[in-house]
N, C-alpha and C positions, 0 to 999 in steps of 0.2 A: 384529459377528463375537464369538462366543464365546471366552474364553482358554484356552488349551491347556494353561494351570499346574495345569487341577483336575484330578479323574479322572471317567471317565463311563463306565458300564455299561448294558448293554443285552442282550436274549436275541439271539442269534444263527441261530437256527434258527427256521423255521416254526413259527405257532402250531397246539397242535391234536397230535392222537398221534402217536407217532413211538419210534423206539428211543432217540433220547438227545435231549436239548435241552442248549443252550449257551447258557452265559454269558458275554458277553466284556467284560474291566474292563481302562480303559488309563487310563495319566496316572501323574505320579509317587506317589501313595497305591497303586497298585494291590496294592503286597508288603504294605504294614502291611494293608490291607484284606483281603487274604486271609488273614494270620496271625490276624485278630479272629473270623471264621468258619469257618475250615475247622481239621478237628482229626484230626490221625492220626501217626503213629508219626514217630520222630525229628525233627530239626531241623525249624525254622518255615520255610513258605515264602520269607520273605525272608530267608533265610540258604542258600538253594539256589542251585545253579547255573542259567544260562538254558537252557533245554532239559529241563531236569526234570520227571517224569510222578510225582504223588505220588496214591497210592491213601488214601481218608478219609471223611471227614461233612462234611457243611454242617452246624453248629449253628446254631441260634434259641433263645436264652431258654433254653440248656440242655438244649434237646430236638433231639434228630437231625430235619434237614430232609431229608435224601436222603443214599444213598452216591453220591460221587462219584469223578472223576478229575479233577484238578488241574495244569495245563499251567503251568511258569514263562516266562515271556520278558525278558529281561533287554535293554534298549535299547544297541544301537541294531537289534538281530537282533528285531525284532518289525515285525508288518502296519505300524504306527503310527510306529516308531522311537521309541518310549516304552518303558518298565518294561509289561507287559502280563502278564493272567491269564488262562486259560479255564479255566470250569468246567464240566464235563461231567456232567450227571445223568442222570437217567432220563427220558423223555420223557414227554410229558402236561403240561397246564394246572398243575395244581394245583403239582408238585413244583418245575416252573419260576420259577413265580411266588415261591415261597418263598426259592428260593436267591437269584432278583433283588430280592427284598423285603430280605435277610438283606445284601446288599451294598450297598446304598441306604442302609440305616439305619448301617452301618458307614460311611459317609463319601462314598458315591460319588455324582455324580449323573446323572439318565436321558441320554442322549444323544440326541441329535437325528438326524434323517434323514441318512445318510451322514457322519457324523459322524467315524467311524474311517476312513474313504477322506479325509476334509477333512484330516486330522491328517496320516494318508501325506504328503497334496501338500505341507500347510503345512511339512513336516518334512526335505521334500527326497529321500524315498524315488521319488515317483512326478512325473509333470506333469501337467496338466490333460488332456492327451490320452487318457493311460494310465487317469487316475480314471474319465474316459468311459467307455473300454471296459471297464471292471469293470461298469459298468452293463451295456453292452451284452451282456457274455458273461452277466450275470445273466439278460437279457431273451431270449437270444438263441432263437428258435425251430427252428432246422434247425444242420445240421452244420456248414453252407457259412457262416450267419453268426457261430457259434462261432468257426470258422478265422478270418474278419477280426476278429472281437473281438481273440483272442488276438493276432494278428498287429501289431494296435495297442496291444497291451499289452507287446509286447516291446519297444517304444518305435520300429517302423519308420517310421510316420507321423510322430513327434515329430524324427526322423533329418532328414524329408524338410524340416517346416518350419523347423527350424532352422538347416540348410543357406540356405534363401532367404533366413532372417531375417538371417542374419550375412552374405550377399552384399549385401542391401540395404542392412544397416548402413554398410557398407564404401563402397558408393555415396553414400550420405546423407552418409557422415563427408567424403568429398571435395569433395563438393560443397560443403557447408559451409565448408571451408577456403577457397573460392574466395571465400567472402562479403568477404574482406580486401583483395580485389585491385579496382583499377579496370579499367572493361572493357575500356579499351584496354590493358592490361597482360596480360591474361588470353589466355594460350595456346589457340587455338581447338581445339586435338588435346585437351585437358583434358574440355571438354563434350561434345564428339565420344565419345570414349571414356566418358565416365559414362552418355551414351544407348544405347551399344550393351551395355554392361553391364544397362542397366535395363530394355532389349527383352529381354534373357535370362532377366532376372527375370520380368517377365510373360509369358514364354512358358512358364515353370515353372510359374506359378502357374495358368495356363491348361491345362495339364494336371491339374494337382490337382483342379481345378473338376470335369473332366471324369468324376471319381470318385463326384460326387455321386450319380449317379442310380443307380449298383450299390448305395452306400450306402442311398440311401433304401430299396431294394426288401428289402435285405438286413434293416434296421430295422424297417419296417413293413409289408415282403410285398407280391407283386406281384398287382395287380388284373387276375383274370383275368374275364371278364363272358361269360354267354352269351347273346346277344341273336338275336332273329328272331323270325316273325310267329307266332300262334298255333298251339299243335298241329302244331309240326313237329319236336317230339322234347327239348326243351330240358330240362324236368325228367327224362325218361329219361337223356339225357347226366350231369346234375348227379348222379345214385343211381348210373348205370356209372361214373365217375370217383371217386366216395367209398366205393362198394362195399358202401352201405347202401341201404334206402329212405327217404331222406330227403324227397324234393318227393312231393306226390299227383302220380299220373299219371291221365287218363282223357279219354276219346275227345272230351270238351266242350272245345268252345276257349275258353280266359280262365279254367281252372281257375287257374293261377297267378296272385293277383291284385297280390301284393306281391313284393319280392325277398327271394331265399332265401340266406343268406350261411354258408357255411363253411371254416372253415381245414385245410390239409394242407400236406405238403412235396413236392414234385417238383422232384427232382435235384438236393438242398437247399437251395433257395430255398422261403421260407415262402410259402404262397399263400393270396389269399383270393378263394373262387372262388363267383359270383354268378349264380344263376339268375333270371330277370329275368320279367314278365309280355311275353304276346305283344305285340307292337307292330301297332296297329291303330287306325283310328278306332272311336270308341264311344261311347255316349250315357250310359252308369254312370257318375256319380260316381266310385264305390269303383275300379273299373277303370281309370276314367280316371286316376285319381293314381296307381294301380302304373304306366301304360304310362308316366306323366312321369316317374316316378322311374327307368323301366327306361331310356329316351331319356338320361336324365343318366348313367347309369351307364355305358351304351354310348359315350358320347360321352369320357367319362375314365378309360376301359379302359386298361391297360397291355398287354394282352392282348385281342382281342376275338375271339371264337369266334361265327362268324355263320351261324345255322343257316338251311340252306332243305329243303324237301318236294320229293322229286324227282317226286312224282305230281302236283305243281302247277307254273304258268308264274310264273318271277320277273314282280314286281311294280313299280310305279317306286318303293317303298317300299324295297323289297330292294336297286335300284341305288343310290338315293341313299344307303343307308347305308355300301355299297361302295365306291362311288366315290370315287378318290381315297384310299383308305384305305392307307397303307404295306403292304406284303407282309410285311416284318419284326414287324408287329405284329397283321398279323390273319392268321386261319384260317379259311376258308369248310370247314362241314359239311355235304355232302348226303346227309341221311337219306331213308330210305325208298326205296333206291335198287333193290329188288328187287320195287318195284311197276311199275317204268317206267325205260325206257333214260337214262339221265341224262348222257351225252355232249354233248348239247345246249345243257343249262345249264354243264357244266364247261368248254364251249370257251370259252365268255365269262370265264372266271377266268383275265383274262391276268396282274394284278398280284399277286392274292392266289392262296397254293397253296390246294387243295381235296381232300377227303377224302370218298370216297364209302364211306356205311356204310348199314347196317339195324339200327339199336339191338335192337328187339325183340329179336331173333335172337341180338343179341351180336356182332354183325359189325363190324368197323372200330373198335372199340373202342381197340383195341391201336395202331393207328394215329394216332387221335385223341391218345393219352398220346406217342407219339413225335414229333407234331408239337408240340405243347406243347413237348417238352423243347426242339426245335430254336429254338423262338422263346426259351426262356429261355437258350441258350449261345450265341444270335446276337451279333454288333455290338453292338445294343442293350443286352445287358447283359454286357458285360466284367467280367472279374473280376480286377483289379489287386490287390496284394498286402496295402493297407490304401485303406481308402475313407473319405471324409470326410462328416459328418454337416449337417443344415441349419445348427446353428449356425456350423459350420467355413466352410459355403459362402456365408452372408451378409458374415461376417469377409473371405475371399476378394474376391468379388465388389467390396465397399467399396475392399479395399487396391488392389484392381488398378486399379480406378478411379483412385485418386489416382496411382498410377503412371504411368498413361498420361495425366493431366493434366500431371505434370511432363515427362514426355517431349515433349509437344506446348510447352512452354514453352523447353523446353531447345534443341528443334530449330528453331523460329520467332522467338521473343524470346529470343535469350542477355542482357538487359539484366534479366529476370524472373527471375534465377536464387534470389533472394530467396522468390520463391513458390513456385518450384520446390520448393526445400528444406522449406517449411513442407508441402506435399504429402507429401513422402516422410517428415517425421516422423508425419505423421496415419498413413501407410501403417504405420510400422514398430510405433504403438502399437496400432494395432487387430491388426497381426499378431502381438504379444508375447501378446493373449487368448488365440490359439489354445490354446498351450501351458503359458499360466500367466506367462510372464517378466514380464508385466504383469498384474496381477488387483486387482480393487475387492469391498468387500463382497457388492455386489448381484450380482455375476458368478458368486462362490462360491457365493452363495444360487440362484442359478436352475440351478447346477448340480449341487449337492448335495441341494436338495430334494425330487430325484426319485427319490433313493436310497431304500430301505428302512431302518428304524431296525434298528441295528444289523450294518450294513457299512460 
């Protein structure tokens, strides 16, 4: 782990053309470095109060590198809780590179990925949950995802985990105190009370665990797959939902031989929508590979839009894909309903909702959009105040397992209190890694290495 006693610098804006480029500097030498590279009227930056904005120039070897605005931050009132400066120059690669080069030559070192946010954590400004929320906010692809990230950044999820941790700590401490007693001297109500409290903690962890599905979909996107036999209108539906001619539409069956994936936002959810090859038996190796991939995507879809052709009878493959599919994750679209009365097909749709449409004339597209929205807002996609990530889910699963092991020991074999206490210590250590009460270099590396340089 790098020492935070040095001064780091990096670009804080994305590369390329833009209105401004920002170089961020943080650490004990920030103001002294600013004195070396900045020229403006009045006192030097190191003699200015925090919150001061200075207009002037960055000078390299006596030559003006750029006209800039310099912002002064005094510890602890900065993002990292260290003395910091930000230098705002003109956008573009050349000027920004010259400013950063001047700062590095003046004594700073290049920052690593996420090192500014890591210092904010190490200096106590935020915990690990909030640090991860910063990355979630940067990567958010929808308003809903951004709102969830902001909720986590505010400390909502941190408070939930802190409460669970403190309650578990209290139970573990009480159990630890019983280790000094002989079994016959230990009042039975002590362990019974500890068991009740542990069950409450386990219940809280179970509730937290239920938010993972929502968090996964906000971060990774909801996978919507359009499946069905060839020539039922899958590509026409994809084009209609996107509002562009993305997929080739042709009357020849098997036009789509590979999956086509696009991203969009529906009702605040980032969505990955996939048009697949038509499901049928074929001797063509190329089409066969596309069908194999189609079947794989149909199986793992968060929402399956299964399309039928109203002019044809359902076959066994159709029934095979729809049989047993949960209604809250499946939408049956019966296309070409203008060619034939579709009531006979629709009457079989008892578990999955169905929509009649004729996409070639634009009929039914709005109903399909509403059907997707209902799936997104159904009980399968609850929207709690803050939602856990995959890292948190793994920790909660393992901690909950240790707590349940401890409960079994307390309920059935009071003589094994020592082993129960060991399980609770393990659960506490793991839960501490969620917010950063407990951390190690590998944990920080795994989290902050995913950040961009400059954040």
